[in-house]
Structure formats: C-alpha cells, structure tokens
N, C-alpha and C positions, 0 to 999 in steps of 0.2 A: 315774722309779722307780729306786731304788738297785739295784746289782748284788746278785744272790743268791749269796753265797759258799758254798763247800762245807760248812763247819761249820754255818752257819745252815740250809742246805738239809736236811742230815741231821737236825738237831734238829726241824725242822718235819715232815719225813717220818716220823720215829719217833713224833711226837705224833699225826699223822694215822692211822698204822697202829695205834697203841694204841687210839684212838677206834674204829677199824674193828673191832678184836678185841673190844672191850667191847660194841659194838652187836651183833656176830654172836653173842656168848655170852648177853647179857642181854636184848636187845630183839627180835632177829629171830625167835627161837623162839616168841615170843608170837603170831606171825601165824597159827599153827594153832589158837589158842584163841579167836579172835574171829570173829564172823559178820558184823559190820557192814562193808560194802564199803569206804567211805572209810578207816576205821581199818585195814582189811586192806591197802589200797594203801599207806598211810603206813608201816606196819610192814614190809611187803615191800620197800619202797624205802629203808628207813632206812640200810642200809649204803652207799648210793650217794653221798651227799654227801662223806664222807671220801675215797672213791676219785676223785671228780671233783677234789677239792682236790689229791690226789697228782698227777693228770694236769696240773693247772695248775702245780704246783711243777716238774714235769719240763720243761714248756714254758719256764718262766722260766729254769731251769738251762741248758737247751740254748741259749736265746737269749743268755745272758750268757757262754757259753763261747767260747774262741778257735776258730779254724778247725780245728785238729787235733782238739780234743776234740769239736767238732761232727761231725767225720767218724766218730769212734768211736760217737757216738750214732746217726748215720745207719745205719751198718753193723749195729749192734745191733738197731735197730728194724726194719730190712729183713729180717734173718734171723728175728727173732721173728715178724714178720707172715707170712713164708713158712711157717715151721714150724707155727704155730697154724692158718693157713689150710689147709694140707695135712691136718693131723690132724682139723680140723673137717669137711673134705670126706670124708675116709675114714670118720669116725664117722657122717656123714649117710648115706652109702651103706650102711653096715652096719646102721644103724637102719632105713632104708627097706626093706631086704631082710629085716628081722626076724632077722638073724644075731646081732646084739648088742642086748640090751634096754637102751635109753637113754631117760631122761625129760628133762624140762626142767631139772632140777637140775644137769645136766652143764654147762649154760651158765655156771654160777657160776665154773667153773674156767678159763674162757677168758682172762679178764684176768690172774689170777695166773700162769697158764702163760706168757702173753705176756711178763709182767714178768720171770719167771724166765729165759726164753730171752734176753730183751734184756740182762739183767744179766750172764749168763754170757758171751754173745757180746761185749759191750762190754769186759768184763774181759779176755777173750782178746786182743782187738784192741789194747787199751791196753797189754798186756804187751809188745807189740812195740816200744813207744816208751818205757816207763818201768816201774819196779818196782811201781807202784800206780796207781790210777785218778786220783789227784790229783797235781798237780805239787809240792805242799808237803805232806809227810807229817804236819806238825804242824797242818795246817789241817782235818783230817778225822778222824773216828773210824776206828780200825783196822778193816779188813775182817773180821777174825776175830770182833770184838765185834759187828759188825752182823749177821753170820751167826748168831752165838750167840743174839742177841736174837730174830731171826726164827725160829730153831728152837724157842726157848722159847714164842713166841707160837703156833706151829703145835701144839706139844705141849699147851699149855693148852686150845686149842680141841678138840684130839683127846680130851683127858680129859673135856671137857664132852660131846662127842658120845658117848663111851663111857658116861657116866652117864645119858645119854638113851636108851641101848640102840640107838644107831645104829651098828652094827658096821661097816658098809661105809665110811662117812665117817670113823669113828674110825681104822680101819686105814689108810685113805688118808692122813689127816693125820699119823698117827704115822710112816708111812713117809717122808713129806716132811720131818717134823721130824728123823728119824734121819739122813736123807741130808744135810740142811743142817748138822746137828750134826757129822757126820763131816768134812764139808768145812771147817767152822769149826775143828775140832780139828787137822786137817792144816795149815791155814793158820797156826794158832797155833804149831805145832811148827816150821814153816818159818821163821816170824818169830823165834822164840827161837834157833834154830840160826844164823840170820843175825846176830842181835845178838851171840851168843857169838863167832862168827867175827870180827866187827868189833872186839870187845873184845880178843881174842887178838892180832889184827893190830896194834892200837894199842899193846899192851904190847910186842910185838916191835920196833916202831919206836922206842919209848923205850929 
C-alpha cells in the first residue's frame, strides 16, 4: 500500500468531513420523522461511516509518519483521551446526581471534542520542533485555511440547527465556529506578518 502523503491525506479528510456535514444536515434529521425501526437505525447511524473513514485515514497517516511525527501523534492522542475521559466522568457524575440535565445526544460531541483536543495538543507539541505540522510547507494546506473551512462547516450546521429551532445546539455550534474562526484569523495574521518580515529581510540582503 503506498504511503499516504500529507496533501493527499488532507484532501481525503476534507472530503470525508464534507460528506459528514451533508449527512448531518440533510439525512440525520430525518430520523425523527420515520417510525420504521430498520430505517430509523440506518438514518441514526448514517454519520458513522465517514467518521470511521476519518479514523482509518488517521491510522494510515500515523503509520506512514516518521518516529518524531508519531511521537506528536501519540502525545496528542494521549492528552485528548485524558481530557475527554475526565470530562465524560465528570458529566456522568453530574448527570447521575441530577445536578446537570444531560441526555444521550451529548455523546455526539465526544469524538469531535477528542479530535479537537488531539489537534490542538499535536500542534503545540509540533511547534517545539518546527513552524508547522508538516516538514514541507508546500506539501499541505495552510493551517489557517483548514481552520477556516472547519469554522465554515460548523457555522453551516449551526445555521441549519437555528432554522430547525434548536437553539441549544445552534448556540453551541456557533460558539465553536466563532472560536475556530478567531484562531484561523489569528493564524492568518501571523502567517502574513511572517511573510512580510521575510520579504523585508530578503530586500535588505539585496
């Protein structure tokens, strides 16, 4: 099996996440409108295949990485597992004590939260070794664009939730989209300032 390069990995990842967003917006809400049990099962689990595909992509990417990059993956996954596990345990205690009303829908956010913690932690660890997650900046999509696309996807789903009069999830998704958007903007400003400094330095050398 050929090595999965960063550019190809990101292309497949964005495709899978687009499919996931489309399914969540157009297919998954239909689960509340059907009464047939098999159809209800299929609709309820429709978002699962693209997420399983993403997990498979991550496994291939980690397998094809060098030892240093595998270490950043390991640290990111370890921190994400610890954070999500601790939050899940705290939520379980609060729900069992009837301090915080939680239903089964909260489980939908476990995997996205784990991926967010993993991504942030891996980025932080990778910053100790390089300026970006990849060794070759031309081999991958800029981080600010990836974050901007993620923010747009969350915003789109938030708009759909708002139109469905689901204020709780709309506000939650909008908050996530805004946070990711601010990070993307900050990353873009840093990138532009760095490019400007490099150009000024090259002019001074000449």
